[in-house]
N, C-alpha and C positions, 0 to 999 in steps of 0.2 A: 387751152388754159390761159389764153391771152387776156389781159385786162380789158380788152375791147368789149367782150361780152358783159362784163360788169358795168361798164359805162352805158351799154345799151339798156341793161336792167334799170340802172339809176334814172335814165331818161324816161323810160316808161312809167316807173314809180312816180316820178315828178309830174309828168303830164296827165296821169290819172288823178293827181291830187292827193295821193296817199300820204305824202310827206306831211300834210297838215294834220294827220291823225297820230303822228309819232313825234318823239323827241329825236331829232337828227343831230348827230355829233360827228366831228372829224377828229378822231383820236390821235394822240401822239404816236409816232412810229416806234416800234419796238427797237430797243438798243441791243447791241451785241451781248451785253451783260445779261439782259433778260432772256435772250435766246439760249444762253449757256445754262439756264436752269434745267434744260433737257439735253441740248445738243453738246457735243464735244467741243472744247475750246479751240482746238486746232482746226476743226472743220469750219466753225463759224468764222474764224480769222481768215481762212482761205477764201471763203465766200465773200468776205468784206473786201479783200484785195483783188479778187478775180475780175478780169476784163477780157473781152474777146481778143484783144491784141496779145494777151499772154498765152493764148492757145498755140499760136504759130511763132515763127521767127526763131531767134537765138534762145537757147535754153529749152528747146522743144522737148527733149527727152526728160528733163527734170519736171517740166510742167505736165507732160503726159503721165508721168508717174503719179503725180498728185491728182490729176483728173481721174485716173483709173481707181486710185485709192478711195476717192469720195464719190465714185460712180457718176461723174459729170461728163456730159456728151450723150450722143444718141437720143434717148427719150428725156434727157435732162440737159438741154442745150445751154451754152453760155451766151448771154446777150447783154447789151448795154443796160445798166440799171437793174441788174439781177438782185443785188443786195437791197436796193431801195424797194423793189417789188416784194421781197421777203419781209422787210421791216413794216411795210404798209399792211400786208395780210396778217402778220402775227400781232401787230399793234392793235388792229381792230378786234381780234378775238380776245386778247388780254383785256382790253377795255370793256368788252361785252361781259366778261366774267366779273370784273370789278363792279360794274353797275348792278349785277345780280347780287353780289356779296353785300353791297351797301344798301340793298333794298330799294334802289332807285328805279328798278324796272323788274317786271316778272318775265318779260320776253326781250331778248336782245338779238338783233339780226345783223350778220356780217357776211354778205354774199361774196366778198372777196376772200373769205377764209375757206376752210374745208380741205386743206392739202394733206390728205390722210396717209400718203405713202412714205413721206420723209422719215428716215430713221435717225437714230442718235448720232451716227457718224457718217451718214451718206445720203445722197439724194436718190429719188426713185420716182418714176412715173410722173414727170413734170412737177414734182413736189421737192422743195429744197429745205424749207423750214416748216416743222409740223406745228402750225398754229393751234390745232385742236389739243394736242398734248399740253402745250403751254397754258391754254385756257383751263384745262382740267386741273392742272397743277395749282392754278390760282384757286379754283373752286374747292379743292381738297383742303385748303387752309381753314375753311369754315364749315364745310359739309363733310359728314362722315362717309357718305356714299354718293357716287356720281355714276349715272348711266349714260353710256355713249351708244347712239343708234346710227347706223350707216345704211342709206338706201341707194348709194352709188352702185353702178353695175360691177365695179371692181371691189375686191375685198379690202376692207380698211386695215391693212396689215401693219402700218406704222403705229397706229394708235393701239391696236391689240398687243403688239410686241412690247410697247412701252409699259403696259399694265398687266402683262401676262402672269405675273407671280403675286398679284395682290388681290384681295377681296374688296378693296375700297372703290374699285372701278369695275363695273361690268360693261363689257362691250358686246353689242349685238349687230352683226353685219349680214345684210341680205344681198347676195351677190351672185354673179354667174360662175358656175364651176368650170374648171379647166380653162381659165381665162387669166390674163395678167392680174396680179403678180404670181399666180400659181399656188397661193396659200388659201386658207379658209375652209379646210375640210371639216366635215361634221364632227369628226373625232378630235379635232384640235380645240380643247376646252380649257386650257390653262394648266399650270403646274404649281405645286406647293400650295400656299394659301390661296392662290388664284384658280385652283382646280374647280371647274364648272362655272367660272365667272367669265369665260369667253364663249359667247354663243355664236356659232356660225351656221348660216342658212344657205347652203350652196344650191343654186337653181339652174335649170336648163334654159336654153334660149327660147324666146317666144312668150315669156311670162306676161300674162294679161292682167287687167284690172281686177277681175273677179277672183282669180287664183291668188293674186298677190294679197288682196285684202283678207281673204279667208285664211291666209297663213300669217300675215303680219299682225293682225289684231289679236288673235288668241295668244300668240307668243309674247307680245308686248304687254298685254293685260296680265299675264301670269308673272312676268318680270316685275312690273310695277307694283303689283299686290304683294309679292313675296320679298323683293329686294328693298322696296321703299326708298328710292334715292332721294337725296335732298335737292338735287339739280339734274337736269338732262341736257346733253349736247346732241343735237340732231344734225347730221350731215346729209344735205339734200342734193347729192350729185345728180345732175340732169342727164347723164349718159344712159340712164335706165329708161328714158323716154323712147317711144316709137320713133323710128326714123333717124336716130342718132348715127353720126358717121362711123363711130367706133363700137357703139353698143348693139346688143342683139336681143333686147327685151321689147315688149310691145305695150308699154304702159302709156295711157293717155295722160294729158296734163292734169285732168281731174283725178285720175287714179293715183298719180304721183302725189298730188296735193292732199289726198285723203289720209296719207300717212302723217302729214303735218297736222291736219285737223285732229286726228285721233290722239296723237301724243299731246297736243295742246289741251285736249279734253280732260286730262288728269289734273290740271291746275298746278303742276309742279314747275318752279322756275326753270326756264329753258333758254339755251343759246341755239340759234339756228344759223348754220353756215352753208356755204355753197359746196363746190367740189367739181367733179368732172362734168363734161357736157361739150359736145364738139359740133353740133348744129346750132350755131350761136343764136339765131333768131328764136329757136325753140327754148333755149336756155333762158333768154330774157323773158319770154312769155311765161314760162313755168315759174320762175322766181318772182315775177311781178304778181302773178295770180296767187302764189303762196304767201306773199306779203299781205295781200288782201284777206286771205283766209285767217291769218294771224290777227288781223284787225277786225274780223267779223264784218267785212265790207263786201258788197256785191259790185262787180265791175261790169260795164257794158262790153259786149264782145267786139264792138268796133274799136279798133286801135286809134287813139287820138294822134294827131300830128305831133311828131317829135323829131329829134335830130337824126334818127336812123329809120325814118318812116319807110323808105324804099326797101329795106331789108325784109319787111313783112308781107310783101306782095307775092302772088297776085290777090290773095284773099283779104289781107289786112284785118285779120280777126285774131282775138285773144283765145286761141285754141290750138291744141296739139292732139289731133285725134289718133286713135289706134288704127292699125291697118289690118290686112288679112293674113298676116304672118302666122304660120302654124305654131301652136303652143306644144313644145316637147315635154312639158311637165304634165304627167297624167294625174288625175284625181287620186289614184291609189298611191302613187309615189309621194305626192304632197301630204297625204294623210299619214303615211308612215314617217315622213320627215318630221312633221309636227309632233307626232307621238314620241319620237326619239328625243327631240329637243326638250319637250316638257318633262320627260322622264329624267333627263340629265339635270334639269333645274330642281327636281325634287330632292336632289342630294345636297343642296346648299341649305345652310341654316337661314331661318327667316330674319331678315334685316340684321346682318352681322354687326356686332358692336365694335367700337374703336376705343382704345385706351386713351384716357384723358391726357392732354398735353397742352403746353403753352402755344397759343396761336402766334406765328411769326408776325413781325411788324409788317405793315403795308409797304409795298414798294411804290414810290412815287417818282414822277419824272424829275423832281428836284434832286434826287440822288445822283443824277448825272449832270446837273447844272453847275455853273460856277458859283463859288461861295460868295462872290461879290453881289449877287442878287439881293435886293433889299428885303430884310426879314419882315419889316412892318408891312410891306406891300404884299408879301406872300400870305401873311396872317389875314389881311383885309380881304384878299381873294377868297380864302377859305371861309371866312365868316359870311361873305356875300353869297357864296355857293350854298352854304347851309340855309340861309334865309330863302334863297330861290327854291331850294328843294322842299322847304316846309310849306311853301305856298301853292304847290301843285300836287295833283293826285298821281304821284310818281309811279306807284306800283301797278297802276292800271294803264299806263301809257307805254306801249312797246318802244324800244330803243332801236334806231336804225343807224348803222355805221356807214358813213360815206368816206371817200378818199379824195 
């Protein structure tokens, strides 16, 4: 989950020239105040103050108590710049949501996002702040229904848990069964108003392109036609690719990207975020290729020279092929799984309505700025921004988040 793989992706995107086809922005970092829209105040404050030096030395017992309370350590290590890393990731996804809300883009990409395991009061699975939940909360201010789709090999438990009791967000997670974090069983479908709005597709290891496509497309088609979301958030964890250091699926780069292309085909405004992926050269390859898919661009297989060129040897090609791994998912099992999921979806009403209410005011970065900032200057900036937006075909130009 190191930022290094995101830098590799950005380098490939740049050297393929894809940045010329997009609006590229560097968003403001998320503030602690923004993070507490979902996360517990005490947890965010502890992350803000936490440094590696606090883990050892005097006061070890007190710090250990807090580290255990917030599940920090082990698979959520403490490192220099932890809060900065969280603010960059969350700020990108929040900015992506706001671009969709304002109609400035139909597609927003934040490969530094996708940290789907983080919970309200604790870290989990290399995830500290759940940027996805924060982005969805932004979208819910303007959209009645939001669909979250997760193709990471791990269950998107943090996002599912956040919206487990509501019908305004449907979550659909395609993941490996009996794998970290141990949740995401077929029968876990939500509670209360959220009953049947959590869709879990637990799979066995060795899942290949053909099997994945024949499961993913019918389920998503049914959800899109029945639920009719106003926006979609797609988490593209690359640990479901063949050859991942932690994953056990056998998806090729093109099989993984087919999910992106299929969701895009519905024409619903969408945010695309990253996620897991531990063979970093393949992560960069996949996300670069999927950026091209979102742009309807064809890329040559030969990787152009870039800052991380040596990582892609010895083949130096934009491809992640499947291997000869055995697929433990039998056609009969997949057919039964699909039938059960679609049967569960039949129990939900078509496009559930939402009671009319006042839309909360937009949160802007000026909420956290000093009052001494010149008011006239701020107004001028806003007017100039409006003029710029009016002169470009904003809705047709995907937005790319860089750090």
